[in-house]
C-alpha positions in Angstrom: 93.0 106.8 108.3 96.7 106.3 108.0 99.0 109.3 108.7 101.9 109.5 106.3 105.3 111.1 106.5 106.7 111.3 103.0 110.5 111.8 102.6 111.4 112.9 99.0 108.1 114.5 98.1 109.5 116.6 95.3 111.1 113.5 93.4 109.5 111.2 90.9 108.3 108.6 93.4 107.3 111.3 95.8 105.1 113.1 93.3 103.4 109.8 92.4 102.9 109.0 96.0 101.1 112.3 96.5 99.0 111.3 93.6 98.1 108.0 95.2 97.4 109.7 98.6 95.0 112.1 96.9 93.3 109.2 95.2 92.4 107.7 98.6 91.4 110.6 100.8 89.4 108.3 103.2 92.5 106.1 103.7 95.5 108.4 103.9 96.5 111.8 105.3 99.8 113.5 104.7 101.0 115.0 107.9 104.7 115.8 107.1 107.1 115.7 104.2 110.6 116.6 102.9 111.9 118.1 99.8 115.3 118.5 98.1 116.2 121.3 95.8 112.6 122.0 94.7 111.4 124.1 97.6 108.9 125.8 95.2 106.6 122.7 95.5 106.1 123.3 99.2 103.3 125.8 98.8 101.4 123.5 96.4 101.7 120.5 98.7 100.6 122.5 101.7 97.6 123.8 99.8 96.4 120.4 98.7 97.3 118.7 102.2 96.4 121.3 104.9 97.0 118.5 107.6 100.8 118.9 107.2 102.5 120.5 110.3 106.1 119.5 109.7 108.4 119.9 106.7 112.1 119.2 106.2 114.1 120.9 103.5 117.6 120.1 102.2 119.1 123.6 102.6 118.8 125.1 106.2 119.5 128.6 104.9 115.9 128.7 103.4 114.2 128.0 106.8 113.9 131.6 108.0 112.2 132.7 104.7 109.9 129.7 104.8 108.9 130.3 108.4 107.8 133.8 107.5 105.8 132.4 104.6 104.3 129.5 106.5 104.3 130.4 110.3 102.2 127.5 111.4 104.8 124.9 110.0 107.7 123.5 111.9 110.7 123.3 109.5 113.7 121.1 109.8 116.9 121.2 107.6 119.6 119.0 106.2 120.3 115.3 106.5 120.0 115.5 110.3 116.6 117.1 109.9 115.4 114.0 108.1 116.1 112.0 111.2 114.7 114.7 113.5 111.4 114.9 111.6 111.0 111.1 111.9 111.6 111.3 115.7 109.2 114.2 116.1 106.2 113.4 113.9 103.6 110.9 115.1 102.6 108.9 112.0 101.5 105.4 110.9 103.5 105.1 107.7 107.0 106.5 106.6 107.4 106.6 102.8 111.1 106.8 102.1 111.4 108.0 98.5 114.8 109.6 99.0 117.6 108.9 96.4 121.0 107.6 97.4 122.7 106.9 100.8 120.8 109.9 102.4 117.9 107.5 102.7 119.7 105.0 105.0 119.8 107.0 108.3 116.1 107.9 108.0 115.2 104.2 107.5 117.0 103.2 110.6 115.5 106.0 112.6 112.0 105.0 111.5 112.6 101.3 112.3 113.8 102.3 115.7 110.5 104.2 116.2 108.8 101.0 115.2 107.2 102.6 112.1 105.9 100.8 109.0 108.2 101.9 106.1 107.1 102.0 102.5 110.6 101.7 101.0 111.5 103.1 97.7 115.1 104.0 98.7 117.0 101.0 97.4 120.2 102.1 99.0 118.9 101.5 102.5 118.7 97.7 102.1 121.8 97.7 99.8 124.2 99.3 102.4 122.4 98.1 105.5 120.4 94.9 104.8 122.1 93.0 107.7 121.3 95.7 110.1 117.8 96.2 109.0 116.9 92.5 109.1 118.2 92.3 112.6 115.9 95.2 113.6 112.9 93.7 111.8 113.5 90.3 113.5 113.5 92.0 116.9 110.2 93.6 116.2 111.3 97.1 115.2 108.8 98.1 112.5 107.9 96.7 109.1 109.0 97.2 105.5 106.9 97.1 102.4 109.0 97.7 99.2 108.0 100.3 96.6 109.5 98.6 93.6 107.7 96.9 90.8 109.9 93.8 90.8 109.8 93.2 94.5 106.1 93.8 94.9 105.5 91.4 92.0 107.7 88.7 93.7 105.8 89.4 97.1 102.5 88.9 95.4 103.6 85.7 93.7 105.1 84.3 96.9 101.8 84.8 98.6 100.1 82.3 96.2 102.3 79.4 96.7 104.2 77.4 99.4 107.8 78.2 99.8 108.8 74.6 99.6 107.4 74.6 96.0 109.7 77.4 94.8 112.7 76.8 92.6 113.9 80.4 92.1 112.8 84.0 91.8 113.4 85.9 88.6 113.8 89.7 88.3 112.9 91.1 84.9 115.0 94.0 83.4 114.3 96.2 80.4 118.1 96.7 79.9 117.9 100.5 80.0 118.5 103.1 77.4 121.5 101.3 75.8 120.1 97.7 75.6 120.5 97.6 71.8 123.9 99.2 71.6 127.3 97.5 71.1 130.2 98.1 73.5 131.8 100.4 70.9 128.7 102.5 70.6 128.3 102.7 74.4 131.8 104.0 74.7 130.5 107.3 73.1 127.1 107.8 74.8 126.3 111.0 76.6 124.2 111.7 79.8 121.4 112.9 77.5 121.4 109.6 75.7 121.2 107.6 78.9 118.3 109.5 80.3 116.0 108.2 77.6 114.6 105.0 79.3 112.6 102.8 77.0 109.6 102.1 79.3 109.8 104.1 82.6 109.8 107.7 83.5 112.3 108.2 86.5 114.8 110.6 88.0 118.3 111.0 86.5 120.2 108.9 89.0 118.0 105.9 88.8 117.8 106.2 85.0 121.6 106.0 84.8 121.6 103.0 87.2 119.1 101.4 84.7 121.5 102.0 81.8 124.4 100.4 83.7 122.0 97.9 85.2 123.5 98.6 88.7 119.8 99.1 89.7 119.2 95.4 88.9 122.3 94.6 91.0 120.8 96.5 93.8 117.5 94.8 93.3 119.2 91.4 93.6 120.7 92.6 96.9 117.3 93.8 98.0 115.5 90.5 97.1 118.2 88.6 99.0 117.3 90.6 102.3 113.6 91.0 101.7 112.8 87.3 100.7 115.7 85.2 102.1 116.6 83.3 99.0 120.2 82.5 98.4 122.0 84.3 95.7 122.1 81.3 93.3 118.2 81.2 93.5 117.9 84.8 92.3 118.1 85.4 88.5 117.7 88.2 86.0 115.8 87.9 82.7 115.7 90.6 80.0 112.2 91.7 79.1 111.7 94.5 76.6 108.2 95.8 77.5 108.4 95.9 81.3 104.9 94.4 81.5 105.9 91.2 83.3 107.4 92.7 86.4 109.0 89.5 87.9 108.4 85.8 88.0 108.6 82.9 90.5 109.6 79.6 89.0 108.2 76.6 90.8 109.9 73.2 91.1 107.4 71.7 88.6 108.7 74.1 85.9 105.6 76.4 86.0 105.8 80.1 86.6 103.9 82.7 88.6 104.1 86.3 87.4 102.6 89.7 87.7 101.6 91.3 84.5 100.5 95.0 84.4 101.1 98.3 82.6 104.5 99.9 83.7 103.2 102.4 86.4 105.0 103.1 89.6 101.6 103.9 91.3 100.9 100.2 91.4 103.8 99.3 93.8 103.2 102.6 95.7 99.6 101.6 96.3 100.5 98.1 97.3 103.0 99.5 99.9 100.7 102.1 101.3 97.9 99.5 101.7 100.6 97.3 103.5 100.3 94.4 101.0 96.5 94.6 100.4 95.7 94.9 96.7 94.2 98.0 95.4 93.7 98.5 91.6 91.6 101.7 91.2 94.5 104.1 90.5 96.1 102.6 87.4 94.3 102.3 84.2 94.4 98.7 82.8 94.7 97.3 79.3 93.2 94.1 78.2 95.6 91.2 78.2 95.7 91.1 74.3 96.8 94.8 74.2 99.6 94.1 76.7 101.3 91.6 74.4 103.4 90.5 72.7 106.1 89.9 75.2 109.8 89.5 74.4 112.3 87.9 76.7 116.1 87.5 76.4 118.8 85.8 78.3 120.7 88.1 80.6 124.3 88.6 79.3 126.5 89.5 82.3 129.4 90.6 80.2 127.5 93.5 78.8 126.4 94.6 82.3 129.3 94.2 84.7 127.7 96.3 87.4 125.4 93.3 88.1 128.4 91.0 88.8 129.9 93.8 91.0 126.8 94.0 93.1 126.8 90.2 93.5 130.5 90.3 94.5 129.8 92.9 97.1 126.9 90.9 98.5 129.1 87.8 98.9 131.8 89.9 100.6 129.1 91.4 102.9 129.7 93.9 105.7 130.7 97.3 104.5 131.6 96.1 101.0 127.9 97.0 100.1 128.4 100.6 101.4 131.5 100.9 99.2 129.6 99.5 96.2 126.8 102.1 96.7 129.1 105.2 97.4 131.4 104.5 94.5 128.3 104.1 92.2 126.8 107.4 93.4 130.0 109.3 92.8 130.6 107.7 89.4 127.0 108.4 88.2 127.3 111.9 89.3 130.6 112.3 87.5 129.1 110.8 84.3 126.0 113.1 84.5 128.5 116.1 84.8 130.4 114.8 81.6 133.5 114.0 83.8 133.5 110.3 83.3 132.9 108.1 80.3 129.9 105.7 80.6 132.0 102.5 80.3 134.4 103.7 83.1 131.5 103.7 85.6 131.8 99.9 86.2 135.6 99.9 85.9 136.2 102.5 88.6 133.6 100.9 90.9 135.4 97.6 90.6 138.7 99.2 91.6 137.0 100.8 94.6 135.5 97.6 95.9 138.9 96.0 95.8 140.6 99.0 97.4 138.7 99.5 100.6 139.0 97.1 103.6 135.7 95.3 104.4 134.5 95.7 108.0 131.6 94.3 110.0 128.2 95.9 109.1 127.3 98.3 111.9 125.6 101.7 111.5 128.8 103.4 112.4 131.0 101.3 110.0 128.5 101.7 107.1 128.5 105.6 107.5 132.3 105.7 107.7 132.8 103.4 104.8 130.5 105.6 102.8 132.5 108.8 103.7 135.9 107.2 103.1 134.9 105.8 99.7 133.5 109.2 98.5 136.7 110.9 99.6 139.0 108.4 97.9 136.9 108.2 94.8 136.9 112.0 94.4 140.7 112.0 94.7 140.8 109.4 91.9 138.6 111.5 89.8 140.8 114.5 90.4 138.4 116.8 92.5 
């Protein structure tokens, strides 16, 4: 029985993780979790998972009220509470389903406790991949990605010799605006962007899908997870999202994972630490999955991918700047304060504005704060 600490239980990935945990009652037990704004889900989670003894909430001011309602539960609050709950709770797996930079400090804290992390928080590897890989090489914990593309790559890599691999290929749907011209994209609204063609996700990741910054992040993640050079990581447009990624071999053949788009598949893979389990997700026959449509990736249409690559080449804190500027820009777009096409333009200016420093935990956090402050001044708030 694996004891699980779930960070981000009220989000999309968090809710699907709870679904998977409930599907395997003999394998997993939820012992602690965190929630963001949706404190109303706490009672439901506690009712279904009575083993929980520790809960972290975003807003500390609710703790006294919650303590009266749930006197047997130890509550933590705020971003510091996320680190404290990791240090306090004895568990086997930490599922980091937090969104944004807030997920980075908990990832580092969990690794320092030598925990196994099921990582859905892309930003941890994006801003701190160098730091994380150093910790992993020293024996501080393990990481299993919760991401359809990286899980697909990991599965394919397990079926071939590394010496036989030419490149790895991340597939991309293209997001909500894949069929629009640049002129049409100039007038899109947040409501338009939140209509993803194949996946149901939270607001931030859905906008990242529309700009394809998420694919830029996934390139960075793949670089750190699998150790392939940037010129051996490619993107391929795939409309249906059934082929989650591919590995091209030197003999020009391909390995690929094909399955229905369902995040419970990579979640299950991560929770079982790389051991395949298929019972959760309903399967279609291969005939019903097709036909598949693939298109060449056009970098000019999605400049955020090039920006992510540029930040990776620069290294150090450039990646923290990339992430922070993207988070603020996406938030401004969702609040109708920034046009969609300005997201990439303003991120590019920010990457070129901030001085790049060596990637240490302190420098990463400082770069994040400085970028946000400067970006908000640029936006006028």
